[in-house]
C-alpha positions as CSV (number, residue, x, y, z in Angstrom):
1,M,27.0,-27.3,18.3
2,R,28.1,-29.6,15.5
3,T,24.5,-29.9,14.4
4,F,24.2,-26.2,14.2
5,W,27.2,-25.8,12.0
6,R,26.0,-28.6,9.7
7,L,22.7,-26.8,9.4
8,L,24.4,-23.5,8.7
9,V,26.6,-25.0,6.0
10,A,23.5,-26.7,4.4
11,L,21.7,-23.4,4.4
12,I,24.6,-21.6,2.8
13,L,24.9,-24.2,0.1
14,W,21.2,-24.2,-0.5
15,R,21.1,-20.4,-0.9
16,A,24.2,-20.5,-3.1
17,F,23.3,-23.3,-5.5
18,A,19.8,-24.5,-5.2
19,P,17.3,-23.5,-8.0
20,I,14.5,-21.1,-7.1
21,I,11.3,-23.1,-7.3
22,S,8.0,-21.3,-7.7
23,P,4.8,-23.0,-6.5
24,R,2.4,-24.6,-9.0
25,F,-1.0,-23.1,-9.4
26,R,-4.1,-25.0,-10.5
27,P,-5.3,-23.8,-13.9
28,P,-6.9,-21.8,-15.3
29,Q,-4.7,-18.8,-14.1
30,E,-5.3,-15.3,-15.4
31,H,-4.3,-11.6,-14.8
32,P,-7.2,-9.9,-13.0
33,W,-6.9,-6.4,-14.6
34,R,-4.7,-5.8,-17.6
35,S,-4.2,-2.1,-17.0
36,P,-1.0,-1.0,-18.9
37,G,1.2,1.6,-17.4
38,R,3.5,4.4,-18.7
39,T,6.5,6.0,-17.0
40,V,7.1,9.6,-15.9
41,F,10.2,11.1,-14.4
42,V,10.4,12.9,-11.1
43,G,13.9,14.3,-11.1
44,D,16.0,11.4,-12.1
45,E,13.6,8.7,-10.8
46,E,11.2,6.9,-13.1
47,F,7.8,6.0,-11.8
48,V,5.1,3.8,-13.4
49,V,1.7,5.3,-13.7
50,R,-1.5,3.5,-14.5
51,E,-4.6,5.3,-15.6
52,A,-8.1,4.2,-16.3
53,G,-11.5,5.9,-16.9
54,P,-12.9,8.5,-19.2
55,D,-10.8,11.6,-20.1
56,G,-12.2,14.7,-18.5
57,A,-13.8,12.9,-15.6
58,P,-13.0,13.9,-12.0
59,M,-9.6,12.6,-11.1
60,V,-9.0,10.1,-8.2
61,L,-5.5,9.2,-7.1
62,L,-5.3,5.8,-5.4
63,I,-2.3,5.2,-3.1
64,H,-1.6,1.6,-2.0
65,G,-0.3,0.2,1.2
66,L,2.9,-1.4,2.6
67,A,4.4,-4.3,0.8
68,G,1.9,-4.1,-2.0
69,S,1.6,-2.4,-5.4
70,S,-1.0,-0.3,-7.2
71,L,-2.3,-3.3,-9.1
72,A,-2.2,-5.8,-6.3
73,E,-4.3,-3.6,-3.9
74,W,-6.6,-1.7,-6.3
75,Y,-7.4,-4.3,-9.0
76,R,-10.9,-4.8,-7.6
77,I,-11.5,-1.1,-6.8
78,G,-9.9,0.6,-9.8
79,P,-12.1,-0.9,-12.6
80,A,-15.3,0.0,-10.8
81,L,-14.2,3.6,-10.0
82,A,-13.0,4.0,-13.6
83,E,-16.6,3.7,-14.8
84,K,-17.1,7.2,-13.4
85,Y,-13.7,8.7,-12.6
86,R,-10.3,9.1,-14.1
87,V,-8.3,6.8,-11.9
88,I,-4.6,7.3,-11.4
89,M,-2.4,4.7,-9.6
90,V,1.3,4.9,-8.8
91,D,3.6,2.3,-7.3
92,H,5.3,4.3,-4.5
93,R,9.0,4.2,-3.7
94,S,10.4,0.7,-3.1
95,H,7.1,-1.0,-4.1
96,G,6.0,-2.8,-7.3
97,L,7.7,-1.3,-10.3
98,A,8.8,1.9,-8.6
99,P,12.5,2.9,-7.9
100,L,14.1,1.1,-5.1
101,A,15.3,3.1,-2.1
102,R,17.6,1.2,0.2
103,D,18.7,4.3,2.1
104,R,16.5,6.0,4.7
105,F,13.5,7.9,3.6
106,E,10.3,9.3,5.2
107,V,6.6,9.0,4.4
108,E,6.7,12.8,3.6
109,D,9.2,12.0,0.8
110,L,6.7,9.6,-0.7
111,A,4.0,12.3,-0.6
112,D,6.4,14.6,-2.5
113,D,6.9,11.8,-5.1
114,M,3.2,11.7,-5.7
115,A,3.1,15.5,-6.2
116,G,6.0,15.1,-8.6
117,V,4.2,12.4,-10.6
118,L,1.1,14.6,-10.9
119,D,3.3,17.5,-12.0
120,A,4.9,15.4,-14.7
121,M,1.5,14.3,-15.9
122,G,0.2,17.9,-16.0
123,V,-2.5,17.1,-13.4
124,G,-3.6,19.7,-10.9
125,Q,-6.2,18.9,-8.2
126,V,-7.3,15.4,-7.5
127,S,-9.3,13.5,-4.9
128,V,-6.9,11.3,-2.9
129,V,-7.7,7.8,-1.6
130,G,-5.1,6.2,0.6
131,Y,-5.2,2.7,2.1
132,S,-3.1,1.6,5.1
133,M,0.4,3.0,4.5
134,G,-1.2,4.8,1.5
135,G,-3.4,6.6,4.1
136,A,-0.3,7.9,5.8
137,I,1.1,9.1,2.5
138,A,-2.2,10.7,1.7
139,Q,-2.2,12.6,5.0
140,A,1.3,13.9,4.3
141,F,0.2,14.8,0.7
142,A,-2.7,16.8,2.0
143,H,-0.5,18.5,4.5
144,R,2.4,19.4,2.2
145,H,0.4,20.0,-1.0
146,P,-3.1,21.2,0.2
147,H,-3.9,23.0,-3.0
148,R,-3.7,19.6,-4.9
149,V,-6.4,17.9,-2.8
150,D,-10.1,18.1,-3.6
151,R,-11.2,15.5,-1.2
152,L,-9.3,13.1,1.0
153,A,-10.3,9.5,1.8
154,L,-8.4,7.4,4.3
155,I,-9.0,3.7,4.7
156,A,-7.6,1.5,7.5
157,T,-4.9,4.0,8.6
158,F,-3.7,6.0,11.6
159,T,-1.8,9.1,12.8
160,H,1.1,7.2,14.4
161,H,2.2,4.0,16.0
162,P,1.9,4.3,19.7
163,E,4.4,2.6,22.0
164,P,5.1,-0.3,22.6
165,H,3.7,-1.2,19.2
166,R,6.2,0.9,17.3
167,F,9.2,-0.6,19.1
168,F,8.1,-4.2,18.7
169,R,7.1,-3.7,15.0
170,A,10.5,-2.1,14.3
171,V,12.3,-5.0,15.9
172,G,10.2,-7.4,13.9
173,A,11.0,-5.5,10.7
174,I,14.7,-5.7,11.4
175,L,14.5,-9.4,12.2
176,A,12.4,-10.1,9.2
177,R,14.9,-8.3,7.0
178,G,17.7,-10.6,8.4
179,W,15.6,-13.7,7.9
180,E,14.8,-12.8,4.3
181,R,18.4,-12.0,3.5
182,L,19.4,-15.4,4.9
183,T,16.7,-17.6,3.5
184,G,15.2,-15.6,0.6
185,L,11.8,-16.3,2.1
186,G,9.5,-13.9,4.1
187,T,7.0,-11.1,3.4
188,P,6.0,-12.1,-0.2
189,E,5.3,-15.7,0.8
190,V,3.4,-14.7,4.0
191,R,1.4,-12.0,2.2
192,S,0.3,-14.0,-0.8
193,T,-0.5,-17.1,1.3
194,Y,-2.5,-15.1,3.7
195,L,-4.6,-13.4,1.0
196,R,-5.3,-16.7,-0.6
197,W,-6.1,-18.5,2.7
198,T,-8.6,-15.8,3.7
199,G,-10.3,-15.9,0.3
200,A,-9.4,-12.3,-0.4
201,V,-7.9,-13.3,-3.7
202,D,-9.6,-15.7,-6.2
203,E,-7.6,-18.8,-6.9
204,R,-7.5,-18.1,-10.6
205,H,-5.4,-15.0,-9.8
206,A,-3.0,-16.9,-7.4
207,R,-0.1,-17.0,-9.9
208,W,-0.4,-13.3,-10.7
209,L,-0.6,-12.4,-7.0
210,W,2.6,-14.5,-6.3
211,E,4.5,-12.8,-9.1
212,E,3.2,-9.3,-8.2
213,T,4.0,-9.8,-4.5
214,H,7.5,-10.9,-5.3
215,R,8.4,-7.6,-7.0
216,R,10.2,-6.7,-3.8
217,D,13.7,-5.9,-2.6
218,V,14.4,-7.0,1.0
219,D,16.3,-3.8,2.1
220,A,14.1,-1.4,0.3
221,G,11.0,-3.1,1.8
222,A,12.5,-2.8,5.3
223,Q,13.2,0.9,4.8
224,A,9.6,1.4,3.8
225,T,8.4,-0.3,7.0
226,L,10.7,1.7,9.2
227,A,9.6,4.9,7.5
228,L,6.0,4.0,8.2
229,L,6.8,3.3,11.9
230,R,8.4,6.8,12.2
231,F,5.4,8.5,10.7
232,D,3.5,10.8,13.0
233,S,0.9,13.2,11.8
234,R,-0.3,14.4,15.2
235,P,1.5,17.7,15.1
236,W,-0.3,18.9,12.0
237,I,-3.3,16.6,11.1
238,G,-5.7,19.0,12.8
239,K,-4.7,21.6,10.2
240,V,-5.7,19.6,7.2
241,E,-8.6,21.5,5.7
242,A,-9.7,19.1,2.9
243,E,-13.0,17.4,3.5
244,T,-12.0,14.0,4.7
245,L,-13.6,10.5,4.8
246,V,-12.2,8.0,7.3
247,V,-13.2,4.4,6.5
248,I,-12.8,2.1,9.5
249,P,-12.9,-1.7,9.2
250,T,-14.1,-2.6,12.7
251,A,-12.3,-6.0,12.9
252,D,-9.0,-4.7,11.5
253,E,-6.2,-6.9,12.8
254,L,-3.3,-4.8,11.7
255,V,-4.4,-1.2,12.4
256,P,-6.5,-1.4,15.6
257,P,-9.8,0.5,15.2
258,A,-9.0,2.6,18.2
259,W,-6.1,4.1,16.2
260,Q,-8.4,4.8,13.3
261,Y,-11.0,6.5,15.5
262,E,-8.2,8.6,17.0
263,L,-7.3,9.8,13.5
264,A,-10.9,10.7,12.8
265,A,-11.2,12.6,16.0
266,A,-8.1,14.7,15.1
267,L,-9.5,15.8,11.7
268,P,-11.4,19.1,11.5
269,N,-13.7,18.2,8.6
270,V,-14.4,14.5,8.7
271,T,-17.0,11.9,7.8
272,V,-16.6,8.5,9.4
273,V,-17.9,5.3,7.8
274,E,-17.6,2.0,9.6
275,L,-17.3,-1.4,7.9
276,P,-18.7,-3.7,10.6
277,G,-16.8,-7.0,11.0
278,V,-14.4,-6.2,8.1
279,R,-10.7,-6.9,8.5
280,H,-7.7,-5.0,7.2
281,E,-7.9,-6.5,3.7
282,A,-11.2,-4.6,2.9
283,P,-10.2,-3.6,-0.6
284,W,-10.0,-7.3,-1.5
285,T,-12.8,-8.7,0.5
286,H,-15.4,-5.9,0.3
287,P,-14.6,-4.0,-3.0
288,D,-18.3,-3.1,-3.7
289,R,-18.8,-1.5,-0.4
290,V,-15.5,0.4,-0.6
291,V,-16.3,1.6,-4.1
292,E,-19.8,2.7,-2.9
293,V,-18.4,4.7,0.0
294,I,-15.7,6.4,-2.1
295,S,-18.1,7.3,-4.9
296,S,-20.6,8.7,-2.5
297,F,-18.0,10.8,-0.8
298,V,-16.1,12.1,-3.9
299,G,-19.4,12.8,-5.7
């Protein structure tokens, strides 16, 4: 027991007084895509919007996943799509440079945020591409704002979290929040280390990835995770009329392919493309194939 209290006191002192030390990265280090943003207001909330591609080209809205940001997840996809399309990227609530939301919210609220951003930009109909959590947001967007969707592309996503996965992931999110509050370490370190370890991110972008991943608030991040775990599109997904593409990485370790096939089976107007042997991080590891599939579908 005495050892426990000593460790606890040491941890408290470390958290209170120790300097924050960032890792050193081997030079040269560079930003992978210097795509500047501008802000728009949705009500009283200010959102950062990044745009690329020729004016007047067909518009594509890219919606990123959980614990990421628009730049961090689309920096290999966006530039290639921007050769043909007008690409719009938004950091959604509690991610990247977006407003923090430490109170409860739902995925449907994020879909309404996207619609509000497009309204503020004066943009009407777009093709919507959602990856992982972004795929859930894209589903809700197509359901709640069907007139805004030209075509819908869903990558590595699902209709819901079946039990017991939902329960255990919710418990994990709450424990992770407590650990991050206590130690200051957690999701950003794990995420950036994993992407570098798998080779999904080039080493010359490691410092940028570290900094981008650390644009995160512990409590806001936990609320986003819990919102995703509550998401369930089964009551209405069969009513989504937009022509839809479902891209399934067949070796996905975070969203089991069976969940993705279930989503595809529920959609009334769907095309399925499999990425054999590809894991969840497809936008990083297989950007050329993802761009090819999206471009072929959007037209």
